[in-house]
N, C-alpha and C positions, 0 to 999 in steps of 0.2 A: 414499463418500455414494451410497445410488440416485439415479439422474437427475444428478447433480452436473459436470457438462461439463468442471471442472478434476480433481477426481477422473478421472474419462474417461481423460484427457492421463495425470495420473501413471499412469493403468494400461495407457498405448497403445491406448488402446476407442479413443483421437481424437486428431485428424493433427497437428500444434506443429510450428509455428519454436524447439524447443529449446536455447536456450545455453550454460544452467548447470543442474547436479544435484549434488547431492547426498545424505548418507542422511534429512536434515530440510528439504530443501530444495528447489524447482523455478524455474527462470526459462525468457520465453519469448516470444518477441515479441507482440503483442496483436495479432490481428487486422484489427483496425478504429484503428490507428495516428493518434495524434494527430502526432507528426510520426516518417520514420526514429528506427530505436532504439527505438520506446516498447513496455519489458519489463513483463512483470507476475511479480512474484516471491509464488508462493507455498510454504501448509508443504505439506505432503505425506499428514499427517494430515487430515482435514478438520474443519475449524472454522469456523462460518458466518458470523461475525465478532466484531472485537476482543474482544469480552466471551466470547467461549467459549473464544477459546485460551489453550493453559496459558504459563507467562512462557518456560520453555522452548522450546519452539513458533516465540513472537513473535522472541525472540534469534536465537533462528536467521534468521528470514525476516530482519529487520534485516542480520545479516551479514553476507546474501545481496545483499541493496538495494547495500547498499556496496559489494561485490567486483562488481555490476551497470555501479554508476554509473563504479567507475574505467575500467571496461573501457570503457561507453561515452565516457569521456572519453576514452580510447587511441583509440579505434579512429574516431571521430564527431567527432572536437574540439566538441562543440557550446560557445552560449557561457556557459550554465548548465544546472541541473536541475531537474525537481519531482519532486519524491516527495511522494504520493497516495495518501493510503488512506482509504476512506469503510465508512460502514455504517447498512446499514437501508436500508429507502426512503427516509427525512428526510434522508438523509445523503449518499441519490446510489448508492447499491449499488445494483447491477443482476444481478451472479450474485452466488450468499449461501456463498462457499468464500470465506475472505479475503486477499486479495492486495493489494498496494501497485503503484501504480503508477512506474514511471523513467523518466520522460517529459525526456527531450532538448530541450533548448532551443537558439535562435536568436533575434537580436538582427530586430523586423522579421515574426518566423514570422506574426503574426496571432492565434497561438492564444491564448486566454482561460479559463483556468480558474475563474475568480469574474469575481462583477460587481466595483466598488468595496466593501472590506467596511461595512458599516451599523456604527456603533459603539449597543452598548444598554448600559445599564447603569441598566434597570429595579431592583435592586434594589445596595448599597453591594457594593462589591469586597470589605470586611474580614467582612462577612455569609457571600459566597458561599463566601468563602478557611477562613471558620472550620468551615462544614461538610461540604466536601472534607476539611479533616487528620481529621475527626470521620469520619469514611464509609472513608479511608486510614489511620485509626488513628495516625497521627504527631504527629509534635512538631516543632515546625521550631527546630532548633537554632541 
C-alpha cells in the first residue's frame, strides 16, 4: 500500500530490526519500545485493521505472535507478556497496517497499558450476546 510504513518495511524500502519472517508475516522490533524486546507482528499483505484482514492472514499473524512470544520468553526471561492489537483511531491505532504488539513485562516495570477498566452495562448481556450471535450467524451448542 502506497505510503504505508509497514508495507515499506516488508518491501525493504524502510529499515527495521527484523527478528522473524515467513511467507505471510514479518516481526520486527518496535522503534519506540515499551520494554526491551517489544516486537510488532504484521501480515505481509496490507490490511489496515482487523476488519480488513482475511482469516488466513489473521491466523498466520497469531501463529507468528506465539512464536515471537516464546522466543522473548527464552531470550529475555520476562515475568509476563502482553499482546495488544488496536483498531481505528478510537481504539488507539496509529499505523494503519494491522499489527500485534508483543510486549515483554517485568514486575515493577511501571508500564501501564490502560487505566483500570470501567464496567459499563448499559445494555443487558443476553441482549448484546443475541445481537452478536445473529451477526456471526451462529448458534451456541
